[in-house]
C-alpha positions, 0 to 999 in steps of 0.5 A: 517699381511703379515707374518701371511698371509704367515704362515696361507697360508702355513699351509692351503696348507699343510693340503689341500695336506694331504686331497688330499692324504687322499682322494686317499688312502680312495678310493684305500685301501677298494677296494684293500681288497680281496673279491667281495661284489657285488657277495654277494648282487647278490647271494641274489637276484638270490636265486631260479633262475636257468637260468645262463644268467639271473643270469649273467644279475643280476650280471652285473646290480649290477656291473653297478649300483655300478660302478664296471664294470669300470676300477679303474681310471674311478671309481676314477673319478666317485668317485670324481665327486660324492663327489663334489655333496655330493653323497657318493654312495649306501651301499652294506650291507644296499642296497639300503640305501645311504651312506650319510644317514647311516653316517648322522644317526651315526655321531651325536652319535659319536660327542656327545660322543667323543667330550665331552669325549676328552675335559673332558679328556684333561681338567682333564689331564692338571689339574692333571699334573699341580697339580702334578708338583706344589704340588708334595709330595704324590700327585705326587708319588701316585695319578699321577702314578695311573692315569698314569697306568689307562690311559696306559690300551689299549682302548679296555681293558678299555672298557671291564673292565668297561663293566664287572665291571659296566655292568655285575658284578654291573649291574649299566649300560646297556652293549650295544646300545645307548638307550633301544631297546624297545624305539623309539627315541623321546624327552620324559623323558624315552628316554632321561634317557635311553640315559644318562644311555647308555652314561656313560660307553663309555664316561668314557672309553674314558675319562680315556684313555685320561687323562694320556697322557695329564697329562704327557705333562702338568707335564713335561712342568710345571716342566720345566717352574717352573725351568726357569730363569724368574721364579727364577728372578721373585721370587727374585724380590718378585713377589707373587707366585700366579702371577708367577704360572699363567704365568707358567701354561699359558706358559705350556698350549701352547703345550697342545693345540696342544695335544688337536688337536692330541687327536681328532685323537683318533677318528680314533683309540681308541675312536672308539673302545669304540663304537664298544665294547659297540655297540654304534650307532656311526661311530665306530660301523658303520665302524665295520659293513662295514668292516665285510660286505666289504661295500666299500662305507660306509668304504670310507664315514666314513673314509673320514668324520673322516679324514676331521674332524680331519684335520679341528680340527688340522688346527683350533688349528694350527691357534689359536696356531699361534695367541696366541704363542708369539714366533710365533707372533715375528717370523711373525713380523720379 
């Protein structure tokens, strides 16, 4: 147990260090971009005003409200203290709405879209890779390369292809939004059906780009395991092939568990692109609007939530990996 405690504590320490660095970068990078969003907000408030002193007073009030009248170190200290209170600030672009409120209204859509899509893509990719390694033949030479090609299409490219074919040309599914613009969110059947129809294209665009990478890893590991000495020895002993294959694929799955954690990292990359292309009401669309509007608090809030989520997912997978991998078990018992 002491070995496991050392293993887990070292992993947690590294993830905490990563989180600290991520928080620092999360604060600095949006504020280093050119432009002055406060001036944009203030200009709307002073429309029609002619008194220069009054205009300057409005600008100073807004700067003080957002803490931009302070130095960068003072802003950082204020930022950290507010984070511990659960306060991510007030949005520039959606003033006076709070960032936590904006993120809260978007994060459910993102999790509901991306988590099932990543899990389905991971499962189908591993199944495809395992079958390609075991069956070989035409399956490995034709079907596997087709899916491999599809998965290498850029995320935005896959989203645009599905948008054009199924949204514009065939007109099977809506091209944007999370539900019909004429509907009010509720639990009635019309709203639920609308959500399901809007869900299809973003969901499958993420699934299709997830399959290939998982399939490659699973196929390579399965081929390696199928040619391992213990497999040859087991067959020499007359052990049934279905029993051998069970152990082969279980061993091949271990690196793929890490691959699942890495797939969750697509939430800060390709998967969010699908939300942007389809104007899906998740964090991706919220971040796009925040970047175009130089909305520092919303950018920081979105990236922080995504970073914490990905780090937690990776930490959980690392801990599970340490518990189920026999090699790590043996190392901790020495």
